[in-house]
N, C-alpha and C positions, 0 to 999 in steps of 0.2 A: 703463741709460739710453743712448740713441743719441747719440753725439757728432757733431753737425753744426754747421757754422759759417757765418756770413754773411761773404762776401768779395766781391771783384770778379774777373772772369775774367782780367784782366791780372795779378793777383797770383799766379794759379795757373799761367798759361802765357803765352808770348809768340808772337804771330802775326807772320809776315812775308809779303810779297807774293812770288809765284813769279817765275820768270825768263823773259825773252823767248826764244823758240825757234821761228822760222818753220819750217813743214814742209820747206821747201826746204833748210834747214840741218841737218835731222835726219839723223844718221848711224846706220845700222842697228846696233843693239847689244842688250844684255840688260836695260837699265834702263828701266822704264816711265816715260813722260812723262804725268804726271797733270794733266789739265785740269779745268775745272768740270764737264764732261759725262762724264768717265770717262777711260779710257786713250787718249790721242791717238796713241800709237805707242811705239816703243822707240828709245833713244838709246845712244850708246857711252860716255857718261859720266853721272854722277849729281851732284846738288847737295845732296841731303839723305840722311842715313843712316836706315835703317829699324831698328826700327819707327817709323813716323811717321804723321802725320794731315794731310790736306788738306781744305779746304772750298771750295766754289765762290765765287769773288769776283765774277764777272760771268756773265750768262746764267743757268745753273742755280746758284742761290745758297744757301749755308748748309748744304748736306748734307755731313756728315762722312764721310770715307773713311779706313779704316785700311789702311796699306800696311806689310807686314812686311819687305820687302826694301828695299835702297837705291833711290832714285828721283829723278826730275827733276821738281820742281814747276813747272808752266807758269804763265805770267803771268796766266792767267784764274782762278787759284786762290790761296788763302792756304795757307801751311803753318805748322806749329808749329815755330818755331825753337828754343824752349827750353821743356822740360816742367818745369823748376825742381824736379826731384826727384820729381814726381808720377808715378803709374803710367800708362803710355800707354793701356792698354785702358780703365782707369777714365775717363780724360779723353775717350776716344772715346764711351763710353756717356753721359757727362755732356753732351757736345755734342749727341748725338742727342736727349737729353731736353729740351734747351733750345730745340730747334726754331728755330735761328737764321735759317732762311729766312723766318720771319714778321717778322723785324726788318730786312729789307733797306731800302735807301734808294735814291733816284734816281727821277726822274719818268718816264723813258722805259725804257731798258734797266736791269733790276734790278742794283744793284751793292752791294758790301759791302767795307768796309776795316777794318783793325785798330783805327783810331781810334773806330769805332762799337762794336767788340766789347770792347776792354780795360776800359772803364768799367762794363760791365754788372754789376749787383749780383746775386749768385747765392747759393744754398745749396750747400755742398760738404763732403764728408768730407776733412779735412786729414791724418788719420793714414794713412800709406801702407799699412800692414798691412791696415787696414779697406778701403782702396781696392782692394787686390789681391783680397780675399775677395769683394767686391761684383762686381768684374770677372769673377772666375772663375764665379760663379753665372750671369751673363748670357752669358759666352762659351761655357760648357758647353752652354747651350741653342742658341746659334748653331751650335756645332760639330755637334750632333745633327741640326739642320736641314740643314747642309751635307752631312753623310754621307748622309742620306736622298736629297738632290738628286743626289748622285753615283751612288748605287745606281740611282735612277730613270733617269738618263741612260744608264747601262750596260745596264739592262734594255731600254730603248727602242732602243738601238743594236743589241742582239742580235736583237730581233724584226725590225727593219728589214733587218738583214743577211740573215736567213733569207728574208724576203719578197723581197728583191732577187735572191737566189740562185735562188729557186724561180720567181718570177713576172715577173722582168725579164730575167735571164740564161737562164731556162728550164732550169736544171739541177736541177730537183726530182728526187727519187729515182724511178727507173722501176721496173718490176715486179721487176727483179733488184737493186734498191737502188743502181743506178749513176746518175750525173748524166745526165739525159735528153738535152739538146742535145749535150753534149760526147761522149756515147757514140753519137752518130749518130741520135738520135730524129728522126722525120720532122717537118719544118717546112713550113708553107704561107704564102703571101703574103696579107696582109690589106690590101685597098684603102683602107679607112677609116683604119687606123693607119699605112699606108704602110711596113709592116715585116712580117717573118715571125713567126708564132706557131705553137705546137705544133698538130699535126693534131688535130682534134676539139674544140679550144677555140672559144669563141664570144665575141661582143661584144654587150652589151646596154645600152640606155639606163638611166640611173640610175632614171628614173621607172617602169621596168618591174620593178624589184626592190626599190623602196622607196616609202614614203609620204612625200611632200615637202610641208611646210606652213610658211608664214610667218605672222607674227602678224596681219597686215592692218591694224594700228592705226598711225596716223601721229602722234597726240598722246600724249606720255608722261604717264602717270598720276601724280598727286601721291604723294609718299612718305607712307605711313601704316601704322604698325604696329598690327595688330589681332589677328593670329594668326601664330605661328611658321612655319606652313606656307604662308602666302600671300606669296610673293615671286616676282619676275620676274628671270630671268637677264639681265645687261647685258653689254656688250662687255668691260668690265673683268674679268668673272668667267671669261672664256675665256683661258687661259694659252697661251703659245707652245709649251709641251710637250705640248699635247693634253689637259691635265687641267683641272679646274675649281678656281677659288679662291673659296670661299664664305665667306671671312672677313668680307666686307661684302655683305649681302643688301639688295636693293631691295624693301622691303615695300610692299604696297598693301592696300587694304581687301578684305574678303571679296567684296563686290559687284564691285569692279574685277577681282579675281583670276578670278572666274567669267567675266567678260566677255573677259578675255585668254586664257583656257584652254578656251573652249567647243569649239575646233577640235582642240587637242592640248595635253596636259600631258606634258612630257618625263619620261622615266624611264630605268632601267637599259637600256643597249645603244643608246639613241638617240644620234644625233650632232647637234650644233648647229654651224652655220657662219655667220660674219658676212658681211653683204651690203655694208656700206659702212664707211668709215673704215679700219680694218685689215681689208682685204678677204680673205676666205677663211680667217680664223682659225677653227680647228676644235678641238672638244673632244668627248669621249665621256662620256655621263652615267654616273656610277658607281652602285653598289648603294646603296639606301636614300636616294636623292635623287629627289624629285618636285618639279617646278617649272614655272612658266610661262616663256615666252620673250618678251623685250622687243623694242623697236624694232630694226630692222636685223639681226635674227637669224632664220634659217630652221632648222626642225627636219627631220631626215632619220631616218625610222624604217625599219630594214631589215625586209623581209617575206620575200623569197625568196633572200636573201643573208645569210651569216653576219656578225655585227656587227663583230667584231674584224678579220676579213679586210677588210671594207669600210673600216674606219678606216685600216689600213695602205695600202690602195689609194689613199686620199686623200693619203697621204704620198709617193707615188711621183712620179717625174718626168713620166710620161705624163699623170696627172691634173692636175698643176701646169701642164703645157703647155695642156691643154684649158681650164682655169680662166682662164688669161691670154687665150685667144682669146674666151672668153665674158664677159669683163669689159668693161663700158661705161666709157669714159673721158670724163667730163664736163669742163666748164670749171673746176670747183672741186674735184671729188672723183671717185674711181673707185667703181664699184658692181658687184656681182654679183647680178643679179636672179634670182627664182625660176625664170623661164623658162629662163635660162641653166643653172641648176643641174640642171633636169630633162633637159636635152639632153646632159649629160655621159655619156660612154661608159665602161663598166666591162668589163674583160677577165674572162671567166668560165671558169675551169678546170673539169675534172670535179669532181663533188661530193665524191668521196673525198679529193681533194687539198685542196680548200677546207676540208674538215672536219679534215684532218690539221694544216693550218696553224693553224686556230682552236684546236685543243687545245693547241698549243704556246704561241701568242701570248696566249691569255686568261690563262694563268698569270702571264706577265710583266705583263699589264695589271692584274690584281687586286693584285699586289704593289705596283705603282706607285700605284694608288688608295689602298691602305692607308698607304703612306708619305706620300702627299700629305695624307691626313686627319690623320695624326700631326703633320706639319709645321704644319698649320693650328692644332692645339691647342697645340703648342710655341710658335708665334709669338704666339698670344693670351696665353699665360702670360708670355712675355718682355715683351710690350708692357704687361702689367698690372704686372709686377714692376719694370720700369724706373723709372717715376716714384716708386713706393713706396719703393724702395731709395735712390734719389737724394735724396728729400725726408725720409728718416728715418722713414717711416711703417711700414716693415717692417724687421726685423733680418735679417742674413744667416742666422742659425739658423732663423728662421721661413720664409725663402725656401727653404732646403735641405729643410726638412720638407715643404713644398709640392711640391718637385721629386720627393721620394721617393714621395709619393702619386700623382703623375702617372705615374711609372715603373711602379708597381703596376697602375694602370689600363690602361696600354699592354700589359702582359704578359697581363692578363685578356682584353683586346680581341683580341689576336692568338691567343688560345687556346693559349698556351704553358704 
């Protein structure tokens, strides 16, 4: 039988408001200053020992943050002054499950104070050993996700470094395997770029080497689940790291899906770029994904240019400079229209060099896509287990059994 008790939040932990610290009085140091919106900066002294937990008190309210080092809680946050012997990580996951942001008060700026929180009636495991076991199941999942994210960041950095070395500094391997520009390779001045590029390299409009299509629809379709394959990519699906997050899909009816995809249905190797809101957010479509594109998204389908080379071209400083020049600044928001995207210029090296880079970079890309897919599954499992463990609907043993099954699935998926 699962031992779970009714109690109040104030009997488990004690919150306290953070401390005033204007930015002008912040002295550079090693201790993070934790505000409601994240780390505000670093100070030379701390007010709370780690591990600890803060939640937003004003502004971004109620989201818990676990800090493992000593820290300075800012006055826009609440921090836990006393854990009363309870496991810190268990309390973090308990607060996450409570969704305290839904309980904010205040008519204008959202606010939260400890007098609202302490009387809240909750269900909780009071046995510390059980708390530690539950926290370990959930923290193991988060640790696996974090490891995958670190691997992906390293893979991306490696590919970008090679791209920069070859196509920005122009020190790609010459016929003798030596760095081209540093070894005296011939350079010629390009008027459009206003810089020198290697002899024999060209400059092409993006529209000459890609098919570029936007959705053309201004009105968003109603959400309607009819078929697992009928969904439209939204701005939130496009991550900052160039990957897709498909944990939340915007489903539409089959009829609407056909209306949105009659011009293009994005698939492996296509790029999608955002036109408004978060301008020029970019992602590459991975294997086994076929979808429609929603409002404020344009599809770029490589035709005479290799797809992974094109993706990293978009990550470069030159393309970012051009995007800024082609971005319309309205009175309320910025936008990058299809006309501007088509006018973007791409430096084209010899085919053999583009192919050589593609062979290196696509391996990094496929590993990143695989890790991203695994993280999506791990996140879904964590989010399913969290309330089940906290409410006593699943035991730690049952959760560990589920984790074992997922591990076996991942091994099979990776072909190990």
